[in-house]
C-alpha positions in Angstrom: 50.8 -61.2 7.5 53.9 -59.2 8.2 55.3 -61.7 5.9 53.0 -61.4 3.0 53.1 -57.8 3.1 57.0 -58.0 2.8 56.7 -60.4 -0.2 54.0 -58.1 -1.8 56.1 -54.9 -1.5 59.4 -56.7 -2.4 58.5 -58.9 -5.1 55.5 -57.2 -6.7 55.8 -53.4 -6.1 59.5 -53.4 -6.1 60.3 -56.0 -8.9 62.9 -57.5 -7.0 63.7 -61.2 -7.7 65.7 -63.7 -5.7 68.0 -66.6 -6.9 69.2 -68.4 -3.8 70.4 -71.9 -4.0 72.5 -72.3 -1.0 70.8 -74.1 2.1 70.4 -72.2 5.2 71.7 -74.2 8.4 70.7 -73.2 12.0 73.6 -71.0 12.5 75.7 -69.1 9.3 76.8 -65.8 8.8 75.5 -63.6 5.8 78.1 -61.4 3.8 76.1 -59.1 2.4 77.7 -56.9 -0.6 77.5 -54.2 -2.0 76.6 -51.9 0.5 76.2 -48.4 -1.2 73.2 -46.7 0.4 70.9 -46.6 3.5 68.4 -48.5 1.2 70.5 -51.6 1.6 69.1 -51.7 5.2 65.5 -51.5 4.0 65.6 -54.0 1.4 67.6 -56.3 3.3 64.5 -55.8 6.2 62.2 -56.2 3.4 63.6 -59.4 2.2 64.1 -61.1 5.8 60.5 -60.4 6.5 59.6 -61.7 3.0 61.4 -65.0 4.2 60.0 -64.8 7.4 63.8 -64.6 8.9 64.8 -62.8 12.4 68.3 -62.3 11.7 70.8 -59.9 13.4 72.9 -57.4 12.0 75.9 -55.1 13.0 75.8 -51.5 12.5 77.8 -48.4 13.7 76.9 -47.1 17.5 76.0 -43.9 15.9 72.5 -45.1 14.7 71.2 -46.1 18.0 69.7 -42.8 19.3 66.7 -42.4 20.5 64.1 -43.5 19.1 66.0 -45.3 16.4 67.7 -47.4 18.7 65.0 -49.1 20.4 63.5 -49.8 16.7 67.1 -51.2 15.3 67.6 -53.3 18.9 64.0 -54.8 18.0 64.8 -55.8 14.6 68.0 -57.3 15.3 70.6 -54.7 15.5 73.5 -55.1 17.3 75.7 -51.9 17.9 79.4 -51.8 17.1 81.7 -49.4 18.9 84.4 -48.5 16.6 86.8 -46.9 19.1 86.4 -49.4 21.8 89.0 -52.2 21.2 86.8 -54.9 22.3 86.2 -58.4 21.7 83.2 -58.3 19.5 84.2 -61.3 17.5 85.2 -63.5 20.2 81.7 -62.7 22.0 79.8 -63.3 19.0 81.6 -66.5 17.9 80.8 -67.6 21.7 77.4 -66.7 21.4 77.3 -68.5 18.4 78.8 -71.9 19.9 76.4 -71.6 22.8 73.3 -71.0 20.5 71.0 -73.5 18.7 70.3 -71.0 16.1 72.6 -68.3 15.3 71.9 -66.0 12.2 74.0 -63.0 11.7 74.2 -60.4 8.6 77.3 -58.3 7.8 78.5 -55.8 5.1 82.1 -56.2 5.6 82.7 -53.0 3.4 81.9 -51.3 6.9 81.3 -48.1 4.8 78.6 -46.5 2.1 81.6 -45.0 0.6 84.2 -47.2 -1.6 86.5 -49.3 0.4 88.9 -51.6 -1.0 89.8 -52.8 2.8 86.9 -54.9 4.0 86.3 -55.7 7.4 87.1 -59.4 8.6 85.6 -59.5 12.0 82.7 -61.5 10.1 85.1 -64.1 8.9 87.2 -64.5 12.2 83.5 -64.8 14.0 82.9 -67.5 11.3 86.0 -69.6 11.6 86.0 -69.4 15.6 82.4 -70.8 15.8 82.9 -73.1 12.6 80.2 -71.4 11.0 79.5 -70.8 7.1 79.4 -67.6 5.4 76.6 -67.1 3.1 77.8 -64.9 0.2 74.7 -62.5 -0.5 74.7 -60.1 -3.3 72.2 -57.5 -4.1 72.4 -56.0 -7.8 70.0 -53.0 -8.2 70.5 -53.0 -12.0 69.0 -56.5 -12.2 66.9 -56.1 -9.0 68.4 -59.7 -8.0 69.3 -60.7 -4.4 71.4 -63.6 -5.2 73.3 -66.5 -2.6 74.7 -69.3 -4.8 77.8 -69.7 -3.0 78.7 -70.2 0.8 82.2 -70.7 2.4 83.6 -72.5 5.2 86.4 -70.2 6.8 89.8 -72.6 5.7 91.9 -70.3 7.9 93.9 -69.0 5.0 92.1 -65.7 5.3 94.0 -64.1 2.5 92.7 -66.7 -0.6 89.2 -67.0 1.4 88.9 -63.1 1.2 90.1 -63.3 -2.6 87.4 -66.0 -3.0 84.7 -63.9 -1.5 85.4 -60.5 -3.1 85.6 -62.1 -6.4 82.1 -63.4 -6.1 80.7 -59.9 -5.6 82.8 -58.4 -8.3 79.9 -58.3 -10.8 77.0 -56.9 -8.6 76.1 -53.5 -8.9 75.2 -51.4 -5.7 72.3 -48.6 -5.6 75.2 -46.1 -6.3 77.7 -48.6 -7.8 80.6 -46.1 -7.9 81.0 -46.4 -4.5 81.7 -50.3 -4.6 85.1 -51.6 -4.9 86.5 -55.2 -4.0 90.3 -54.1 -4.3 92.9 -56.6 -5.3 
């Protein structure tokens, strides 16, 4: 019932389409870009609901207050404590290695403001756990959710990040002025 409802809202009422040609193995990380609005979260929840997926996501800890914290955790949210120097990438990579299935969505920009210095934690998790990174772009101008490429970390983070950023260069976020890929 939930899947049907999400499909109706996302594809029929809101007019979004999808172009997804990359297979989804039992374990993967979704690199979701651009992230320029809180509407991205709602869109992501509708999309995962429409596809029948349960995907975890990282979100800054400030959003995990009562009662939203309960809701976000139930939806798959993992709070990120930016001020703590913890080994979150190690913990998530270890969890992925031990799990039969592992699905995590990350917005590497780390903010809804322009940021050319994307966070690289998703890359390190994928590298340590030997996971593919599925490149999911959200284009508000075309009302398109697209994943036509994936990347397995080579260990050359500079080259791989350049490949990842280049894939997303033509996507238009809800607020395109807040999206930059840097060099």
